[in-house]
N, C-alpha and C positions, 0 to 999 in steps of 0.2 A: 612677546612671549603667549603660548597660546594654555589657557588651564581646562585640565578634563577636571569633572565632579563625579565622585563617584556616591551615587543614594543608595543608600544601604536600608532602603524599606520607607514608607512612609512616615514613621514617626520617629526613627532615629536621624542621628545628627549626620550632614550632609558635610565631611569633608573633603577640602579641595586638595587638587593634585595639580600641581604647575607640569605643565607638559614642555619639552623640548619644541624649540620653534616649527619644526618641521614632524611633530607626532602628528600619526594621522587618527588616532582613537582620541576623542572629544572627549567625553564623558561614559561612564558607564550608570544602568541604573541594576540594581539585584530585586528583582520583583517575588524570588523565595529561597529561602535557604532552610532547609531541613537535614534531619538528621537521615542518613540511607541506613538502612535497615533495621531498624529501629537500635540504631546506636551500634550494633555490634561490631566489637572488634577483631579485626582480622591481624592477628596474630602480634607478632612488636611492633607493627604498624599502629594498630590502633585503630577505632572506628574512622568514618569515613564522615563526609557532607556532602549534600547534593544543593547548589545552586544556580540558581535560575535567570538569566536576566537581558538585558538589551545594552550593546554598546553603540554608540553615533560613531561613525568614519567618516573622517572629510581627506577628499581628495585633491590635491592640486594638480591639474591637468597643465600645467608649465613645468613639473620634476620632471627627469628624464626616470625616473622608475615607472613614470606613469603612461611614458611616451605609446605605450602599444597597447593599450587600453582603447579598442574601438570607442569611438562615439563621445566617448568622455568630453572633449570640447562641446560637445552638443547638447549637455546635459544640464537641467536648472544650476544656479550657480549660488551660494550665498554673497555676504558684501564683502568675502575676502577674494570672491574668484573662485571658492573651491567647491568641489560636489559633496553633498553631505548624504549620508545614508545612514538606514539602519539595520543591524543584525543581532536575531535574539540568540546567545547562545547556552549553552549547559556548562558545569563543570562538575565532577565527581572527584574530591580531595580529602587527604587525612584531616581530620580536626586540629590535629597537633601537627606542627610543622616541621617538629622533631622524627615524624615517622615518615616526610619523604623522601625519596631517593633521589628528587632533585628534578625530575625530569617529567614535562610536561609533555603527553602523546594525547597527540591531534590528531582524529579518526574524520577523514573527512565521510561526511554523509552521505547516504547513497541513494538518491530520489527522498532526502528529505529523512530519511530512517537511520537511527545507529546500525553497526554495519560490525564494528571492531566486537561487541559484548557478544554479539551473536557467534562468529567463531573462534575467536581468541580465549573470549570468557565460558562458551559454550551456554549461553541464554540471551534470550532475544526477549529482552522487558516487553510486558504488553504497554500498546499505545503509545509507543518510543519515549517510555518515561521509567527509567529505573525506579524502584523505591523499596522493594521487600528483599529479603534475606535471595530466596530463590533470582532475582533478576541480576543478583552479581556471578552467578552459576559456580564455575571452578575456583571461582577466586582468584584467578592466575595475577591480573593488573593492581589488585586491593593488598594480596598480600606481599607483593613488590612496592608498595609505595607508590605507585604512578599517581602524578594529575591527569585526569582525563578532561577533554575539552572539545565540545562538538559547536557546529552554528551553522547557521544559516548562510547559503552559497547560491542558492540556483533557486530558480524561479518557477519552472512549469512541471510544479508537482501539484497532484491533485489533494485535498486537507484531510480527507479522509473522513470520518466518523466521528460525532460530537465529542470524545473522548479523548482520540488522539491530536498527539502532541507534535507534528511534524516541524521540522527547520525549512520553513519557506521563505525567500529574502523578496524584500518587493524593491528592483532596484529601480533607479530615476529611466523614464522616458527620454530619448533621445528626443529632438525638436530640432526642424530646418532655423535657416539664418531666419529671426523676425517670429519665431516660434509657431510657426506650421509645421503643421505633422507630417512625419515623415512617413512615407507610403513603401510598399515592394512585395511583394510574390513569398511566398511561405508556401512550400511544399507538404507534406504530410503521408508516408507510405503506409501500408498496412495490409496483412492477409488474413484472413478466416479458418481457422482448423476444421470448420462444420458448412454448411451453409445456413444463410441466415437472411434475414430481412433487412436487419439495421446491425451495424458493426461502428466500434470506435475507431479513431481515426489518429487519434493524437497519440498511439506509445504508449509504452507502460509507465501508469499510471500518471501522465501527460497531460496538459493544459495546452490552449491553442492562443495563438496572437487574436487581437481585435479584429474584424473584416473593416476592412477598408469602407466599406457600403454596405448597409443593411440590408441583411437578409444573402450577403455575397452571391447577386445574380452574376457576377461573372466568373464565378470559379468555375474547377475544369474537374472532369473525373476521368480518367481513364484507366485502362487492364491492360495487362500484356503477360504472357507467361511464364518469364523467367527473367533474370533483371537485366540482361542485354539485351531482351526480345524490343520492337516496335512496339510503342502505345496505342492501343486502340481508344479512341474515343468515344464517351457514353454519355447520350444526347443530355442537357441540363433537365430539360421536361424528365426523363427518366428516374431521378434523384434529387433529396432533400434533405436539409438539415435537420436533425430532431431537437426541438427545442429540449433545452439542458435545465432540469427541473429544481437544480440549486441556485439557479440565475448564471449569467455571463455568456459568455461565448459556450455554442452547442459543443460537445464534445461524440457526437456520434452522426451517424449520416444513416439513412433508407434508399435501398434502390428497389424499384417497384418489380423489376425482376428478379432479387433477390443477390445476396453477396455467394462466391461460390469457392469451392474449394480449387487450390491449382491456378490461381489466377493474385498474381501483385496488381493491387488496386493504387493509385497516386491521386490525391484531390492535391491542387493548385488551386491557392486563397490568396486574392490580391488583399493584404492589410496594411495595417496602422501602426501608429505607437512604439516602436521596436525600444526591449530595456535596453538601455549600457546592462550588458550579463557579465563583461569583465568586470565590473567593479566587485562580484562576487569572490572570486577570487584576489583582488587585489586585499580587501574586506579579510581573508584569510590569512595575508600573508602579514598586515597592521595587527590584527588581533594577536595571533603568535607573538609578535616582537611587545608587545604591549604586556602580555602576563612574561616574558622572559626577562624585562627589564623593569617591571615598576610592582612595587607593591601592591597588592589587594587584598581587602576586606580580611585586613589582621596579619596578613604573611608576608612574607618579603620576596624578593621576586624567583622563579626558579634559574635553576642551571645551564639548564637546556634544553632543547624542541624539539621531537621528534611529528612527523606525519605521516599517515597513514590512511590507505586510501585501498577499496576492494571494488576492482569491475572499472564501471566508469569513474569512481572514486581516485583509483590510481591513475586513469588517463588524467585526471584533474594535476595530479601531482606531475607526470610528465608535460602538461600545459605549462603549469606555472615552471618547472625547470627551463623550458623551451623559450618561455620567457623573460626568464631572468627574475623573476617574481620568489625567488626564494630570498630574498634580500629587499629591505624595507627602504622607505624615501631617503635613510640616510646609509644608504648601504652596509647596513646592518644584519648578519644572517637572522632570517623570522625563523627559520629551523636550520639544526644541524646534524638532522639525519631524515633520511626518507624513506618507506616502503611503501611501492607499489606491490600488488598485490592483483595475481590474473588479469593484469591490464592489459594483456595481445602488446602487439608496436600500431600505437597511434595516442592523437590527441582526442578531440573534442569541438562539439560545437558551445565551448565556455568562452569566445571571446568573438563574437561573428555580429552583425545587423542581425536583426531577428534569428539568434543563434536558437537551437534548440538541443537544451542538456541533457535531456533524459536520450537521444537519439545516437544511434552507433551503429556500424557495418555489423552486417553476418551473412554467412555463408548464402542466404537466400534473400533475405529482404535490410531495407536501409542502407540501402549502396549509393545513395542519394546525397548523405550528408557527408559535413567533415567529419573526416574521423581518421583512417589509415592514409596517412599523408607525409610525405618526405620532409624532413629527413626523421629516420627513425634508431641508428646506432649512436651511441654514447661518445663515438670518436667521428673524425669529419671521415665522411665517405661521399662518395658522387651516383648521380644519378644518370644513366648513360641516356634515355629520354627526356630528363629536363635540362640536360645537361647544368645541373646546378650542386653545388658540394655543400653539406653543410652537416648537422649532428643536433640531435636532439639535446643536448647540454650546451648549444653555442649562447643564450640569452646565460646561463646561470654560470657560465664560461666567465663572459663578458663582464660578469658584475664582480664577481671576486672568487678567492680559493673556494671550490666545489663542497659540498655538503658529501655526507656518507650517503650512498645507495644501494638499495635491493631493489633487484625487479624479479620477481617468480610468478611464474607462469605453470597452468598444467598442463596436461596433454590436449586438452580440449580447447585451449590459445591456438597449440600450433595447429587445429586444424580448423576453429573458427574464427580466431584474433590475430591473425597473422604472425603471432610471436616469432615467428624464425627468425621477422626482420630486424628484431633487434640487434641480431648478433649474426646477420650472413650480408656479403655486398647486397645494392638493390639490384645486382643483375642475378640474384642467385648460384653465383658461381665459385664464391670465398666465404670461409670462414672472415669475420670482421674483430679486429681489435677489442677490446672494453676497459675502459676506461678504469686506469688504477683505483679510482673513488666509487666504481661501482662494483655490483655482485649481480649478476644473471641464473636463476636457478631455472629448473625445469622442472615440476614434479609428477615423477613419471607416474604412466600408467592412475592420472587421477582426470575426473571430472574440475569444473567450475568452480563449484561447489560441493561437497559430502553429499551422496545422492540418499534418498530416505523416503523413494516413492515406492506405496507397495505394487503400484501398478505398472504394467508395459506401456500403457497409452499416456502418450500420442508419441509414441517408439514402438521402434520394433522388438526390444530386448529389455531387458530389465536394467535400472543404471546402476554404473559405478559406486562399487562398495567402498575403491580406497578412500581412506582418512588422511588427509593430510595436512589437517590443523595440527596436530604436533609438532609437524616440523614448520609450520607458520608461526607457531610458539618458540622455536627454537630461535626460529631468525629474529622476532622480535628484541630477545635476549642479546644474540648475538652483535646486531645494528645499535644498539644501547650501549653494550661494551666496548665498539668499534668507534662510538662517538665521544668515549670517555679515556679512549685511549688505552684501556684494558687491557684490551685481544683482539686480534684481527680476526673475522668473520672464517669460515670456509669459500676454499676459492670456489671463483663461479664455476657452475655444473650445468651445460648441457650439452645437448645431440652436437654433433659436428661432421660437417661436410668431407671436413678430412679426414676422419676416421672410419666414414660409412654409416653413424649412427642416426646422421641427418641425410634425409633421401628429399627426389621428388613423389610426388603422390604413385605416379606408376610404380615405381620402386618400391611403394609400401604394399601397393596391391599384388605385387607380383612373389612377394616373399611371404605373405599374409597366410597362415594356414586355413582350412578350409572347416575355420569352427563350425562346427551347428548353428545355424540361426543370427549368424553373423555374416553381413556384406557389404566390405570397405566403401564409402562414401562414394561419389564421381570426380568429387575434387573439394580438396581444402578450399577455404577463401583466399582465393585470390584477388586483392584488392584492386581498384581500375583507379588509374590515376585520372581524378575530375577538374574538369573546366570548369569554376563558379564564373567566370568573366575577367574583364581587364581590371575592374578595383579590388579583386581578391585579396591581395596583400595587405590594401585596409580594412580587409574584415568585411566588404559591401558583397555579395552576391547580384551582380549583373543578369546571369545565367542561372534559372533556374525552371526545371532542373538542370543539375549541371550537365554538361557534355561529358560523354564518357570516354574514357584514351585510354591506352594499352595499360595489365593490369602490371603488377610487380607479381613474379615468381616466389612464391611461399613454399618452404619445403616442412617434410612434415617426419617427429622420430621413427627411425626405422625401427621393425618388430623383432623381435627373436623368434623361435620356435612354436613358441605358447604365442605368439601372440600380443606378448606385451614389448612393453617399447623395452629399447637397449640404452638409450644413453639417460644424464642428466642425473638426480636423487633418487635411486630405487627404494621405494617403502620396502617395509617386510612382505608386504603385498605382492611384489614384482620377485623380490629375492627369495620367499620362500610360500610360492603361489597355490592358490586354489582355485585358481580358473582364469579365465582372459578376463584382463580391464585395456577398456580400451578411452580414447578422448573423445569418442564419434559414436552417434547412436541415431540411426536412421528413424527420419520421420514414416510414421504407420500413415498405410497408403492411401484409409479413408479423409487424411487429413489433407491430401496433397503433397505433390513434392516428393514423391514417395523416394528420389535418388538423393536428396538433398538429407544431410544433417540436422538435427539441431541446434543452438545456440550454444547451450549451456552442457548439455548432458553427455556423457559417456557410455558405455555397457560394461556388463559384467556375465559371463556365460563358466560357469563351474564345471571345472573336469567332471566325466563320468565319475560314481564313486569306485566300481568296477571294472576289471578288463572286459568283462562280458557286456556290460552296459556300452563300451566306449566300442567293442567292437560294432555292436546292433547298430548305433545310433551314426555311426560309421565317422568316427569324431578323430582325427589323427593326431589328436594330445594323448600321453599316456595319463594313463586314471589314477585317482587319487591313492590306491590300493599298492599301485606298481611304482608310483614315488615316494609314499610313506606307508612303509608293515603295519605301525600302530599309531594309533592319537600318540602316544607317549615319544613318538621318533618324529611326528611332525610338531610336537612343542618344544622340541631340544634344538630343531634347526630353526624354529621361529625364533626362540630365545637367542639363541647364536646372532642370528640375524640383525634382533633390535641392540643387541650389546655394541655390535660392527656402526650401527646410526648411530647410538648413544656417542663414540671415541670419537666419533667422524663430526659430530656438533650439529647432526640433523635432528637429534631426539633432544629433549631433557632427562637425564636420570629419572626424576621423580613421574614419569610417567611413563616409564618401562614395563612394569606390573602389568598398567592399567593394558597397555596395548598388546602385550601378551594373552593378557584374558580372553581381551574382547576377540585376537583370531583362533584362541582356541573353541573360542565359544561359536563360529561362525561355520568352522571345522565341523565340531557334532551336529550344528543346523544342518549344514549341506551333507551329512550323511543321515540323516535322520529326513530326508524330503525327497520324495519320487519323483523321478525324472518328468512322470506324467504329468505332474501338478504344474503349469505353466504362471502359476502367479510369483510375487518377485518376493511378496511380506515376510516370507523365510528369512531372508536375508538379513534383516533387520533385528529382529527379536523383538524385543518391549524399547 
């Protein structure tokens, strides 16, 4: 039997917890325990506390549950043959265990940062450290008694400023037999939005692997004009790495002639000391299992666990399901419900040798990384090119009964993240069935996150104003009720090939109205099949960058006469529209690649205020005056649409009045805004 020690601060008694023989969490040290929001009570739940600490996790490479972790057998081991690593965590929980709702809500951090509090609770805590009442936002989680948990799972994240507290994992380094360093090539792809002498090559908040040779004299830099264009080498003498002022490997390169817009640059560096990155996801699994099954810091175990992730963090959940890491080493469910918000259809570099967890496909850049790869669907489907059959849930299904799952994407993911592949066959010809334990939703007329930019740059249109966060909150409640067996969530709601609400891009462009200032992109993301070499089934890439194969034929939601999406969950912004909301926004010409869309943002163009303005602008869409003779008429129609959304389960009843007030305020701002003003700030009020 192994023992787990919980250390309650330096002066506290150190209680001993006896772990089951295969328990992965060995010990937990609490480094901070403070009142949240100065002890403010959240209704009947009461006050919350913040607990920060470190958990030490031990993985046995011989266990079947760990068999898929790339290079785990090559990591350093303790005297018992286990791989031990530490992960920092933070928990927010009711002080009184009686105020808990019994649910552990794990938010997969995004590039080291808290995500759920920003979107679901409406407040991004400064420095990644919720402390004040303002940091609790609308109080959604706290008023409902959730226990919230975050932990470190990825390594390639920059630390930020001196006051920041990102969650960054320090995974073990894989070594060859005999302890020799492992080496291999790592590719870093990047673009610039304006001409510059130097440029970061590490991606969003990313960090690189150590160079195999000091200064990396054998590194190569190329440029090309499109993702599938031929790479043109740049002489090594023409560029150099920029010394990192923080120490460590460089994160920028300098080009003698300067980096230009309209070019995709690719740096390939012979590197060493790959991390065993897959332990990060195993750590999530085991930490969830621990808090579900063991008493902690004076409170009993929780009843159930939900895992939630936004964007790249949602793809972490997809990867865990694919590998069967929804269950711990003993086969117990680590989480009972999973919610992947805006993941698109893909996984990520979360379990590869020299994996880069912060990288993912977009319509323009980073199409060289493991991301949108077969299988995609929740039930088995066949790739006609690869000749393979499988499903996203293969590992989870083999491990035991499936958890309850929600996959929700906005329109932006259909254009930019291959979201249609979640629910169509890989040949793009038919709708795929959806596993009964899963729900798939499209948040129509929305972009990756709720738009707030007051400027058009770096796009050609103002960003999308649709607020899909109320639906996100309603789906969190629906998932928790589903897990408890209280109620089924709404049926899946996605555009379909069968009814014409999901179409090829060519059909979309033919049907899209000639809205002033809006021209659809050349294409949505069509993810290529990538060949990383013969050992990639074991997570080892021998072909870097990978060879590019045939693309998957993705589809996009069909537009109505106003240019708004026809299928999926249509919010009040589409049911009673004030303009055209799209999931795409073209890049401004000065940034390069003017026919490509940005990777996250959509567009909004309001209707003309009057018929005279409409005619003058050559706008085919009826004006606001033609649609809504009075403000009261608009408000009445919006109120009815919101009531329908509440009845359907898309919006919580408590949010109806706020949604209506927001729509009425936007109506007022549009009517007060001159069409001669090209700014976007009026769309967002204060």
